[in-house]
C-alpha positions as CSV (number, residue, x, y, z in Angstrom):
1,X,28.6,-17.4,-7.3
2,X,25.1,-16.1,-6.4
3,X,22.3,-17.3,-8.7
4,X,20.4,-14.5,-10.6
5,X,17.3,-13.1,-9.1
6,X,14.5,-14.3,-11.3
7,X,11.3,-12.9,-9.6
8,X,9.4,-9.9,-10.9
9,X,10.6,-6.6,-9.5
10,X,8.6,-3.3,-9.6
11,X,9.2,-1.0,-12.5
12,X,10.5,2.3,-11.0
13,X,9.0,5.4,-12.6
14,X,9.0,9.1,-11.8
15,X,5.5,8.7,-10.4
16,X,6.4,5.9,-7.9
17,X,10.0,6.7,-7.2
18,X,9.2,8.6,-4.0
19,X,7.3,5.6,-2.6
20,X,10.1,3.1,-3.3
21,X,12.7,5.5,-2.1
22,X,10.8,5.9,1.2
23,X,10.5,2.2,1.6
24,X,14.3,1.9,1.3
25,X,14.5,4.3,4.3
26,X,11.9,2.1,6.2
27,X,9.1,4.7,5.8
28,X,5.7,4.0,4.3
29,X,4.1,6.9,2.3
30,X,0.6,6.9,1.0
31,X,-1.5,9.6,-0.7
32,X,-3.7,11.9,1.3
33,X,-6.1,14.3,-0.4
34,X,-5.3,17.9,0.3
35,X,-9.0,18.9,-0.4
36,X,-11.0,16.4,1.7
37,X,-8.3,14.8,3.9
38,X,-9.1,11.2,2.9
39,X,-6.3,8.7,2.6
40,X,-6.2,6.7,-0.7
41,X,-4.7,3.3,-1.1
42,X,-3.7,1.9,-3.5
43,X,-2.4,5.1,-5.1
44,X,-4.5,6.6,-7.9
45,X,-4.1,9.9,-9.8
46,X,-7.1,11.4,-8.0
47,X,-8.8,11.1,-4.7
48,X,-11.4,8.4,-4.7
49,X,-13.7,10.3,-2.4
50,X,-13.8,13.8,-4.0
51,X,-11.9,13.3,-7.3
52,X,-9.4,16.1,-6.5
53,X,-6.0,15.7,-8.0
54,X,-4.4,17.4,-5.1
55,X,-2.7,14.5,-3.3
56,X,0.2,14.7,-1.0
57,X,2.5,12.0,0.3
58,X,1.9,11.3,4.0
59,X,4.1,9.1,6.2
60,X,2.3,6.4,8.1
61,X,2.7,6.6,11.8
62,X,2.9,2.8,12.3
63,X,-0.1,2.8,14.6
64,X,-2.5,0.3,13.1
65,X,-4.3,-2.9,13.7
66,X,-3.7,-5.8,11.4
67,X,-7.1,-7.5,10.8
68,X,-6.4,-9.8,7.8
69,X,-3.5,-11.6,6.2
70,X,-2.8,-14.8,4.2
71,X,0.0,-17.3,4.9
72,X,1.1,-19.1,1.7
73,X,2.2,-22.7,2.2
74,X,2.3,-23.7,-1.4
75,X,4.1,-21.0,-3.4
76,X,3.5,-20.2,-7.0
77,X,6.4,-20.7,-9.5
78,X,9.6,-19.2,-8.4
79,X,8.2,-18.4,-4.9
80,X,7.7,-22.1,-4.1
81,X,11.1,-22.4,-2.4
82,X,10.3,-19.6,0.0
83,X,7.2,-21.0,1.7
84,X,5.7,-20.2,4.1
85,X,5.3,-16.5,3.5
86,X,2.7,-13.8,4.3
87,X,0.9,-11.8,1.7
88,X,-2.2,-9.6,1.4
89,X,-1.9,-8.1,4.9
90,X,-4.6,-5.5,5.6
91,X,-4.5,-3.0,8.4
92,X,-6.8,-0.4,9.9
93,X,-5.3,2.8,11.1
94,X,-6.3,3.9,14.5
95,X,-7.4,7.4,13.4
96,X,-8.7,7.2,9.8
97,X,-9.3,4.3,7.4
98,X,-6.9,4.4,4.5
99,X,-9.8,4.3,2.0
100,X,-13.4,5.0,2.4
101,X,-16.2,6.1,0.1
102,X,-18.5,8.6,1.6
103,X,-21.2,8.1,-1.0
104,X,-21.9,4.5,0.2
105,X,-23.6,4.2,3.6
106,X,-21.8,0.9,4.4
107,X,-18.4,2.7,4.2
108,X,-19.2,5.7,6.4
């Protein structure tokens, strides 16, 4: 008999169901503002650049450069038996950064 899965799972809601459904199909969707064109991650009800609520789900092309990640060698709690594992990967898309704030000169 298989032991029960005891780790936290995401709570599926109507707002995030398209995201999780796309992941099941091996696709990554993220919000893109239909007003200014900026990509916003993590998801938020409005664009972080222009505050428009007109966001559309856009499929990632898969073309990106990973520039940061963490390898965990001492897992926390129920994850301790699964070390090593990678978390907190960050990637830069080739065409447009996923999140940028135009009002700050260091993010332009």
